[in-house]
Backbone as CSV, one residue per row, in Angstrom:
resi,resn,N_x,N_y,N_z,CA_x,CA_y,CA_z,C_x,C_y,C_z
1,MET,130.127,85.076,-55.107,130.375,86.245,-55.482,129.234,87.576,-55.711
2,PRO,129.583,88.628,-55.408,128.314,89.790,-55.705,129.572,90.513,-56.846
3,ALA,128.116,90.872,-56.695,128.619,91.318,-58.460,128.786,93.349,-58.456
4,PRO,129.969,93.025,-59.387,130.530,94.369,-59.218,129.953,95.456,-58.667
5,ASN,130.474,96.624,-59.035,129.170,97.962,-58.482,129.727,98.449,-59.874
6,THR,128.848,98.467,-60.175,129.125,99.368,-61.904,128.556,100.776,-61.243
7,ARG,128.257,101.455,-60.465,128.615,102.613,-60.295,129.161,103.131,-59.527
8,ALA,130.255,102.047,-58.972,131.566,103.066,-58.305,132.855,103.962,-58.795
9,TYR,133.521,104.452,-58.950,134.690,105.562,-59.263,135.596,104.871,-59.493
10,GLY,135.937,103.630,-58.283,137.170,103.314,-58.515,138.123,103.976,-57.880
11,GLN,137.653,104.807,-56.683,138.802,105.805,-56.657,138.766,106.081,-54.572
12,PHE,139.539,105.520,-54.065,139.883,105.494,-52.435,139.867,106.964,-52.216
13,CYS,139.003,107.677,-52.111,138.481,108.988,-51.602,136.991,109.000,-50.726
14,GLY,136.878,109.926,-50.395,135.975,110.702,-49.137,134.261,110.960,-50.111
15,LEU,135.393,111.676,-51.271,134.440,112.416,-52.178,133.466,111.540,-52.781
16,ALA,134.975,110.834,-53.630,134.118,109.517,-54.235,132.768,108.695,-53.667
17,ARG,133.440,108.356,-52.155,132.297,107.570,-51.884,130.561,108.433,-51.454
18,ALA,130.899,109.560,-51.559,129.751,110.684,-50.866,129.700,110.189,-52.183
19,LEU,129.570,110.569,-53.805,129.033,110.692,-54.853,128.479,108.754,-55.140
20,GLU,129.180,108.093,-54.851,128.378,107.319,-54.814,127.183,106.393,-53.916
21,ILE,127.578,107.239,-53.098,126.204,107.109,-52.060,124.526,108.047,-52.373
22,ILE,124.835,109.017,-53.183,124.039,110.122,-52.835,124.081,111.315,-54.041
23,GLY,124.839,110.500,-55.460,125.177,111.263,-56.205,124.430,110.882,-57.666
24,GLU,122.999,109.679,-57.491,123.159,109.354,-58.073,121.149,110.024,-58.592
25,ARG,121.013,110.532,-59.399,120.052,111.577,-59.880,119.175,111.018,-58.742
26,TRP,118.172,112.293,-58.530,117.131,112.574,-57.439,117.594,111.840,-55.926
27,SER,118.787,111.906,-55.618,118.834,110.799,-54.096,118.499,112.515,-53.709
28,LEU,119.570,113.470,-53.941,119.980,114.649,-52.759,118.289,115.173,-52.704
29,LEU,117.876,115.905,-53.955,116.662,115.922,-53.583,115.553,115.046,-53.204
30,ILE,115.590,114.136,-52.494,114.758,113.526,-51.250,115.283,113.551,-50.462
31,VAL,116.725,112.930,-50.342,117.225,113.548,-48.714,116.729,115.376,-48.720
32,ARG,116.837,116.044,-49.658,116.750,117.098,-49.157,115.445,117.385,-48.482
33,ASP,113.997,116.003,-49.112,112.323,116.513,-48.302,112.756,116.376,-47.481
34,LEU,113.320,115.049,-47.202,113.310,114.524,-45.369,113.648,115.588,-44.415
35,VAL,114.701,116.727,-44.763,115.572,116.887,-43.289,114.650,117.527,-42.491
36,LEU,113.456,118.513,-43.579,112.705,118.910,-42.359,111.249,117.844,-42.105
37,GLY,111.731,116.614,-42.272,111.088,115.590,-40.915,110.753,114.439,-41.726
38,PRO,110.094,113.586,-41.315,109.910,112.254,-41.701,108.532,112.650,-42.823
39,LYS,108.256,111.429,-43.869,107.407,111.625,-44.612,106.881,110.352,-45.369
40,ARG,105.305,110.009,-45.575,105.158,108.753,-46.323,105.557,108.966,-47.838
41,TYR,105.295,107.397,-48.485,105.817,107.877,-50.112,104.702,109.073,-50.993
42,ASP,103.570,108.735,-50.137,103.061,109.458,-51.083,103.424,110.889,-51.494
43,GLU,103.933,111.426,-50.015,104.593,112.564,-49.135,105.996,112.494,-50.353
44,LEU,106.620,112.189,-50.945,107.810,112.324,-50.988,107.621,112.324,-52.785
45,GLN,106.887,111.528,-53.132,106.436,111.151,-55.091,106.049,112.721,-54.800
46,ALA,104.312,113.388,-54.041,103.508,114.280,-54.095,105.224,116.387,-54.679
47,GLY,106.245,115.718,-53.585,107.061,116.651,-53.079,107.954,116.770,-54.719
48,LEU,108.202,115.594,-55.221,109.102,115.223,-56.823,107.841,114.791,-58.194
49,PRO,106.731,115.486,-58.211,106.021,114.609,-58.845,106.953,114.631,-60.681
50,LYS,107.895,114.393,-60.849,108.420,114.294,-61.995,109.615,112.708,-61.988
51,ILE,109.920,112.084,-61.508,110.112,111.022,-60.328,109.377,109.771,-60.847
52,PRO,109.606,108.643,-62.004,108.985,107.884,-61.807,108.486,106.488,-60.832
53,PRO,107.716,106.688,-60.574,107.598,105.315,-58.972,109.109,104.400,-58.647
54,SER,108.610,103.907,-59.865,110.292,103.089,-59.937,111.161,103.282,-59.382
55,ILE,111.753,104.967,-59.439,113.129,105.222,-59.796,112.806,105.625,-58.052
56,LEU,111.346,106.377,-57.192,111.614,106.844,-56.213,111.813,105.521,-55.048
57,SER,111.122,104.041,-55.738,111.125,103.138,-54.258,112.458,103.002,-55.140
58,SER,114.076,103.151,-55.601,114.883,102.244,-55.777,115.941,103.365,-55.540
59,ARG,115.648,104.665,-55.509,116.217,105.452,-54.564,116.262,105.246,-52.842
60,LEU,115.677,105.669,-52.746,114.590,105.082,-51.089,115.532,103.885,-51.297
61,ASN,115.217,102.383,-51.634,115.806,101.779,-51.390,117.014,101.505,-51.364
62,GLU,118.218,102.665,-51.977,119.065,102.423,-52.057,119.812,103.382,-50.519
63,LEU,119.474,105.020,-51.040,119.740,105.437,-49.342,119.680,104.784,-48.247
64,GLU,118.434,103.417,-48.418,118.289,103.077,-47.084,118.968,101.886,-46.743
65,ALA,119.736,101.244,-47.425,121.117,100.200,-48.072,122.422,100.805,-47.493
66,THR,122.692,101.767,-47.788,123.462,102.482,-47.609,123.533,103.330,-45.935
67,GLY,122.463,103.653,-45.405,122.426,104.136,-43.864,121.933,105.052,-43.893
68,VAL,121.414,105.624,-44.789,121.155,107.040,-44.994,119.655,107.527,-44.751
69,LEU,118.880,107.087,-44.996,117.580,107.106,-44.925,117.268,105.838,-43.803
70,ARG,115.631,105.911,-42.936,115.249,104.340,-42.410,114.171,104.578,-42.819
71,ARG,113.070,102.889,-42.437,111.631,103.180,-42.423,111.220,102.747,-40.974
72,ARG,110.599,103.168,-40.937,109.812,103.781,-39.154,108.449,103.301,-39.412
73,VAL,107.747,102.586,-38.503,106.380,102.719,-38.535,105.489,103.586,-37.585
74,ARG,104.789,104.119,-37.519,104.063,105.485,-37.039,102.439,105.122,-36.637
75,ALA,102.690,104.782,-35.779,100.754,104.060,-35.475,100.156,104.451,-35.186
76,GLU,100.553,106.370,-35.451,99.980,107.632,-35.089,98.870,108.296,-37.203
77,LEU,99.527,107.465,-37.579,98.650,107.548,-39.416,98.333,106.416,-39.336
78,GLU,97.724,106.823,-40.481,96.481,105.976,-40.896,97.040,104.731,-41.777
79,ALA,98.549,106.208,-42.900,99.738,105.011,-43.940,100.233,105.119,-42.305
80,GLY,100.881,104.277,-41.419,102.152,104.221,-41.071,103.512,103.912,-41.033
81,LEU,103.690,103.743,-42.493,105.149,103.133,-42.575,105.868,104.885,-43.289
82,VAL,107.134,105.562,-42.322,107.749,106.362,-43.314,109.027,106.346,-43.204
83,TYR,109.292,107.948,-44.485,110.906,107.355,-44.013,111.107,108.549,-43.694
84,GLU,112.797,108.187,-43.145,113.683,109.515,-42.416,114.268,109.602,-42.353
85,LEU,115.497,110.391,-41.864,116.687,110.509,-42.087,116.824,109.281,-40.567
86,THR,118.616,109.355,-40.986,119.291,108.388,-39.577,120.449,109.893,-39.425
87,GLN,120.761,109.214,-38.181,121.730,110.767,-37.604,122.714,111.062,-39.181
88,TYR,123.181,109.450,-39.584,124.081,109.643,-40.088,123.995,110.466,-42.128
89,GLY,122.536,110.577,-42.141,121.979,111.449,-43.164,121.463,112.451,-43.174
90,SER,121.203,112.212,-41.362,120.807,114.371,-41.234,122.192,114.938,-41.258
91,GLU,123.406,114.533,-41.317,124.811,115.407,-41.010,125.144,115.722,-42.591
92,LEU,124.199,115.791,-43.290,123.681,116.352,-44.661,123.168,117.656,-44.683
93,ASP,123.157,118.119,-43.935,121.674,119.105,-43.710,122.149,120.276,-43.809
94,GLN,123.181,121.110,-42.808,124.929,122.130,-44.461,125.036,120.672,-45.089
95,VAL,125.545,120.195,-45.407,125.796,120.601,-47.060,124.891,120.788,-48.040
96,LEU,123.429,120.579,-47.647,122.759,120.147,-48.686,122.217,122.336,-48.788
97,LEU,121.766,122.841,-47.348,122.242,124.305,-46.928,123.754,124.826,-48.227
98,ASP,124.235,124.781,-48.215,125.464,125.413,-48.960,125.468,125.209,-50.049
99,LEU,125.240,123.361,-50.483,124.867,123.455,-52.383,123.585,124.230,-52.740
100,GLY,123.443,123.949,-52.064,121.683,125.512,-52.563,121.755,126.874,-52.605
101,LEU,122.914,126.873,-51.661,123.320,128.890,-51.765,123.754,128.666,-53.207
102,TRP,124.658,127.855,-53.093,125.756,128.292,-54.168,125.277,127.608,-55.156
103,GLY,123.876,126.347,-54.923,123.392,126.718,-56.606,122.019,128.311,-57.006
104,ALA,121.854,128.275,-56.010,121.249,129.380,-56.070,121.712,130.982,-57.399
105,ARG,122.893,131.178,-56.238,123.448,132.088,-57.210,123.575,131.695,-59.020
106,SER,122.941,130.582,-59.100,123.197,130.557,-61.056,121.369,130.566,-61.652
107,LEU,120.624,130.431,-60.349,118.931,130.394,-60.551,118.859,131.267,-61.422
108,HIS,117.960,131.526,-62.647,117.395,132.582,-63.189,116.203,132.501,-62.893
109,GLN,115.408,132.726,-64.080,113.403,132.801,-64.677,113.070,131.560,-64.167
110,PRO,112.316,130.029,-63.937,111.388,129.603,-63.571,111.323,129.436,-65.240
111,GLY,111.434,128.372,-66.177,110.458,127.471,-66.570,109.422,127.168,-66.759
112,PRO,108.442,126.767,-67.947,107.156,126.805,-67.100,106.483,126.044,-66.729
113,ASP,108.088,124.239,-66.946,107.719,122.884,-66.336,108.074,122.870,-64.797
114,ASP,109.029,124.070,-64.124,109.681,123.906,-62.987,108.818,124.178,-61.606
115,VAL,108.325,123.255,-60.873,107.809,123.328,-60.062,108.090,123.537,-58.557
116,PHE,107.315,124.858,-57.884,108.312,125.059,-56.291,107.166,124.633,-55.198
117,THR,108.363,123.597,-54.500,107.215,123.187,-53.205,107.068,123.925,-52.093
118,LEU,106.536,122.911,-51.253,106.660,123.989,-49.823,108.227,124.034,-49.169
119,ASP,108.679,122.115,-49.209,109.863,122.410,-48.891,110.953,122.893,-49.275
120,SER,110.726,123.227,-50.728,111.600,123.909,-51.206,111.455,125.932,-50.750
121,ALA,110.800,125.593,-51.120,110.701,127.310,-49.999,110.586,127.808,-48.768
122,ILE,110.398,126.671,-47.990,110.853,126.899,-46.516,112.248,126.611,-46.060
123,LEU,112.967,125.810,-47.072,114.743,125.795,-47.424,115.561,126.865,-48.063
124,SER,114.596,126.980,-48.967,115.637,128.782,-49.047,115.460,129.337,-49.043
125,LEU,115.006,129.545,-47.446,115.026,130.856,-46.471,116.630,129.986,-45.402
126,TYR,116.148,128.686,-44.745,116.815,128.453,-44.379,118.779,128.544,-45.131
127,THR,118.169,128.340,-46.690,119.489,128.249,-47.106,120.153,129.611,-47.377
128,THR,119.412,130.253,-46.940,119.980,132.059,-47.361,120.178,133.005,-46.086
129,PHE,119.846,132.418,-45.358,119.611,133.639,-43.857,120.935,133.208,-43.600
130,ARG,121.619,134.669,-43.234,122.250,134.879,-42.868,122.677,135.745,-41.462
131,GLY,123.119,134.435,-40.675,123.130,135.235,-38.648,123.867,136.620,-38.893
132,ASP,125.139,137.279,-39.601,125.597,137.779,-38.741,125.049,139.565,-39.623
133,VAL,123.684,139.588,-39.967,122.861,140.074,-40.108,122.413,140.112,-39.354
134,ALA,121.645,139.576,-39.092,120.419,138.858,-37.691,120.706,138.612,-35.789
135,GLU,121.767,139.590,-36.005,122.310,139.637,-34.815,121.679,140.998,-34.447
136,GLY,120.844,140.575,-33.231,120.161,141.659,-32.579,119.046,142.269,-32.724
137,VAL,119.206,141.864,-33.981,117.550,141.217,-34.866,116.456,140.572,-34.809
138,GLN,114.818,141.226,-33.816,113.937,140.421,-34.336,112.740,140.841,-34.721
139,ILE,112.560,139.584,-35.206,111.388,140.547,-36.357,110.466,138.628,-36.951
140,ASN,109.350,139.057,-37.356,107.868,137.656,-37.811,108.161,137.667,-39.217
141,TYR,107.857,137.376,-40.481,107.664,137.230,-41.292,106.373,136.432,-41.788
142,GLU,105.964,136.401,-42.948,105.079,135.262,-43.150,104.450,135.987,-44.947
143,ILE,105.165,135.002,-45.288,105.418,135.041,-47.194,104.291,134.519,-47.362
144,ARG,103.010,134.513,-48.248,101.956,134.140,-48.808,102.334,133.861,-50.651
145,TYR,102.529,132.380,-51.156,102.593,132.506,-52.898,101.287,132.325,-53.196
146,ASP,100.764,133.360,-53.612,99.479,133.033,-53.498,98.182,132.695,-53.029
147,ASP,98.489,132.809,-51.735,97.261,131.135,-50.767,97.361,130.483,-50.715
148,ARG,98.292,129.831,-52.703,97.822,128.373,-52.158,99.290,127.603,-51.667
149,MET,99.672,128.361,-51.057,101.557,127.569,-50.536,101.682,129.115,-49.541
150,ILE,101.974,128.730,-47.190,101.738,130.373,-46.646,102.952,129.294,-45.861
151,ILE,104.158,129.948,-45.413,104.865,130.011,-45.237,105.897,130.503,-43.583
152,HIS,106.449,130.891,-42.970,106.959,131.945,-41.619,108.534,131.628,-41.316
153,ALA,108.386,133.251,-41.040,109.844,133.032,-41.375,110.089,133.911,-39.948
154,LEU,111.038,132.628,-38.379,110.661,133.694,-36.985,111.904,133.865,-37.105
155,VAL,112.984,135.136,-36.727,114.126,135.332,-36.528,114.356,135.891,-35.415
156,GLU,115.045,136.344,-34.656,115.544,136.379,-32.932,117.087,136.673,-32.469
157,ASP,117.953,137.533,-33.209,118.517,137.600,-32.626,120.037,136.452,-33.193
158,GLY,120.065,136.598,-34.464,121.265,135.639,-35.024,120.453,134.025,-35.473
159,ALA,119.494,133.696,-35.212,118.992,132.630,-35.422,117.965,132.844,-35.963
160,VAL,116.783,131.603,-36.586,115.969,131.979,-37.765,114.965,130.649,-37.572
161,LYS,113.613,130.412,-37.467,113.063,129.467,-37.527,111.712,129.176,-38.412
162,VAL,111.648,128.554,-39.697,111.347,128.736,-40.031,110.095,127.310,-40.451
163,GLY,108.548,127.825,-41.232,107.573,126.605,-40.581,106.563,127.405,-42.014
164,GLU,106.151,125.775,-41.798,104.929,126.512,-42.743,103.332,127.188,-42.201
165,GLY,103.395,127.596,-42.632,101.739,128.252,-42.085,101.281,129.956,-41.943
166,ARG,100.502,130.176,-41.415,100.309,131.872,-41.144,100.901,132.006,-39.480
167,PHE,101.260,133.058,-40.194,101.978,133.632,-38.194,100.906,134.899,-37.455
168,ALA,100.217,134.371,-36.594,99.607,135.050,-36.688,100.583,136.874,-35.292
169,GLY,100.179,138.519,-35.845,100.859,139.038,-36.114,102.394,139.107,-35.859
170,ALA,102.553,138.462,-37.110,103.858,139.023,-37.755,103.747,139.769,-38.459
171,ASP,105.088,140.796,-38.512,105.651,141.909,-37.871,105.332,142.422,-40.237
172,LEU,105.212,141.558,-40.546,105.435,141.839,-42.283,104.650,140.404,-42.997
173,VAL,103.798,140.624,-43.519,102.985,139.943,-44.412,103.464,140.045,-45.694
174,VAL,104.125,139.745,-46.661,104.430,139.637,-48.083,103.341,138.207,-49.222
175,LYS,102.791,138.845,-49.694,102.201,138.057,-50.251,102.875,138.352,-51.825
176,VAL,102.844,137.289,-52.275,103.761,136.489,-54.291,103.179,136.547,-54.979
177,SER,102.610,137.202,-56.116,101.698,136.792,-57.414,103.113,135.993,-58.467
178,ASN,104.402,136.303,-57.582,105.331,136.142,-58.930,106.429,136.070,-58.708
179,GLY,107.012,134.397,-57.826,107.639,133.912,-56.808,108.890,134.329,-57.721
180,ALA,109.373,133.923,-59.113,110.461,134.683,-58.998,111.426,136.628,-58.609
181,VAL,110.216,137.394,-58.248,110.622,138.591,-57.427,111.002,138.413,-56.214
182,MET,110.818,137.495,-55.801,111.781,136.931,-54.497,113.232,136.707,-54.697
183,LEU,113.038,135.759,-55.612,115.001,135.604,-56.909,115.303,136.628,-56.760
184,ASP,114.955,137.742,-57.464,115.089,139.279,-57.884,115.112,140.417,-56.622
185,LEU,114.689,140.142,-55.071,114.553,140.267,-54.440,115.765,139.925,-53.183
186,MET,115.921,139.419,-52.733,117.281,138.144,-52.167,118.222,138.435,-52.650
187,SER,117.991,138.267,-54.743,119.836,138.525,-54.748,119.988,139.339,-55.378
188,GLY,119.168,140.583,-55.163,119.691,142.530,-55.165,119.772,142.555,-56.875
189,HIS,118.733,142.412,-57.633,118.200,142.584,-58.366,117.360,143.319,-58.298
190,VAL,116.373,144.016,-57.933,116.035,144.743,-57.076,116.352,145.215,-56.525
191,SER,114.715,146.224,-55.520,115.059,146.544,-54.739,113.965,146.330,-53.671
192,ALA,113.582,146.326,-52.433,111.998,146.571,-52.293,110.791,147.166,-52.818
193,ALA,111.755,148.866,-53.335,109.807,148.992,-53.308,110.368,149.248,-54.614
194,GLU,111.185,148.307,-55.149,110.827,148.437,-56.564,110.058,146.872,-57.196
195,ALA,110.073,146.101,-56.365,109.478,144.925,-55.891,107.718,144.401,-55.610
196,VAL,107.775,145.907,-54.934,106.453,146.436,-54.540,105.965,146.608,-56.049
197,ARG,106.769,148.403,-56.545,106.149,148.570,-57.327,105.352,147.650,-58.818
198,SER,105.871,146.862,-59.497,106.458,146.170,-60.153,104.596,144.960,-60.272
199,GLY,104.330,144.879,-59.038,103.022,144.497,-59.330,103.187,142.974,-58.736
200,LYS,104.252,142.931,-58.602,104.390,141.066,-58.380,104.721,141.134,-57.213
201,LEU,104.605,141.711,-56.036,104.514,141.644,-54.466,103.839,142.855,-53.986
202,SER,103.050,142.039,-52.973,102.228,143.305,-52.188,102.612,142.812,-50.449
203,ILE,101.750,144.279,-49.788,102.658,143.419,-48.151,102.431,144.150,-47.461
204,GLU,101.509,143.909,-46.107,100.677,144.740,-45.075,101.135,144.466,-43.897
205,GLY,102.437,145.758,-43.572,103.793,145.799,-43.202,104.749,147.357,-43.021
206,ASP,105.843,147.726,-43.289,105.915,149.050,-43.236,107.440,148.291,-44.135
207,LEU,107.523,148.816,-45.801,108.742,148.178,-46.335,110.327,148.754,-45.830
208,ALA,110.257,148.929,-44.917,112.000,148.300,-44.633,111.255,147.501,-43.256
209,ASP,111.016,146.642,-43.773,110.856,144.939,-43.284,110.646,144.184,-44.659
210,LEU,110.990,145.371,-45.210,111.180,144.327,-46.218,112.495,144.516,-46.632
211,ASP,113.062,146.040,-46.510,114.400,145.458,-46.746,114.928,144.918,-45.939
212,LEU,114.532,145.140,-44.718,115.520,143.663,-44.158,114.968,142.865,-44.214
213,LEU,114.244,142.509,-44.631,113.843,140.997,-45.394,115.376,140.624,-46.734
214,ALA,115.545,141.566,-47.313,116.296,140.955,-48.355,118.105,141.316,-47.723
215,ARG,118.270,141.770,-46.343,119.218,141.432,-46.320,119.512,140.081,-45.882
216,LEU,118.413,140.399,-44.879,118.270,138.830,-43.809,118.431,137.095,-45.070
217,PHE,117.707,137.687,-46.113,117.772,136.317,-46.647,118.982,136.608,-48.264
218,HIS,119.870,136.150,-48.627,120.857,137.323,-49.512,121.110,135.782,-50.064
219,ILE,121.073,136.046,-51.279,121.612,135.196,-52.365,123.104,136.237,-53.093
220,PRO,124.280,135.661,-52.469,124.832,136.312,-53.477,125.689,136.505,-54.790
221,ALA,125.908,137.314,-55.553,126.228,137.607,-56.761,126.602,136.474,-57.606
222,ALA,125.977,135.816,-58.376,126.562,134.969,-59.091,128.107,135.444,-60.006
223,PRO,129.555,134.318,-60.157,130.463,135.065,-61.352,129.776,134.997,-62.625
224,GLU,130.094,136.269,-62.812,130.271,136.081,-64.698,130.896,135.691,-65.340
225,PRO,129.705,135.292,-66.419,129.784,134.151,-67.241,131.451,135.229,-68.596
226,PRO,132.607,133.656,-68.882,133.027,134.078,-69.556,132.651,135.157,-70.879
227,SER,133.814,135.425,-71.302,132.727,137.005,-72.657,132.737,136.017,-73.985
228,GLY,131.757,136.463,-74.179,130.797,135.461,-75.471,130.302,134.452,-74.653
229,ILE,130.172,133.509,-73.782,129.078,132.607,-73.327,127.865,133.506,-73.124
230,VAL,126.460,133.122,-73.182,125.378,133.436,-72.933,124.952,132.127,-72.052
231,VAL,124.692,132.624,-70.853,123.804,132.060,-69.962,122.024,132.559,-70.193
232,ARG,121.362,130.974,-70.794,119.922,130.815,-70.511,119.670,130.268,-69.526
């Protein structure tokens, strides 16, 4: 007789079942890191530096058992075993983007131990992209985070493609020395001109294109907390 599922909510409800599958600590972040493509175990571990190896292995096994991801051998890789989302798992991509945008509205300054990964940088642009603002727009951006991490965003008539690395001939190159300034810019807390004047960000190109970036990739304002409650 199978052991009872102690994590079950005891609810005949789609949302409850979804939480049973992906609601465990770290599970959604593993899915987030696989949305952009297959990864080896060590790549997943590098993107989630605070996850204990035993928990990572456990979550991978659980997500595989529920059909969210699968293991596959890629002969062209030295360590050929990778994890990738199934078709069922890949249907979470829009859910993740919507949830990420919702959470971004409550982001403040990063803590001293907070990490900002390449996948997070790429997905932050997909998350905040406004296709309605981008209609009829064609522009290419390159964003450098202290030159340790470089991404590019190609905007064309309501669509965006974001990837790793430099983009030759980018209309605007943004050099970021303080990642929080991008949050402030995209949430409208500072203008493009103020971001540049702060010294936390510099550009190669036209300031108007940085202003456009803030409108193309936008984080709506979060609701104000009730009076007397301080958000830290």
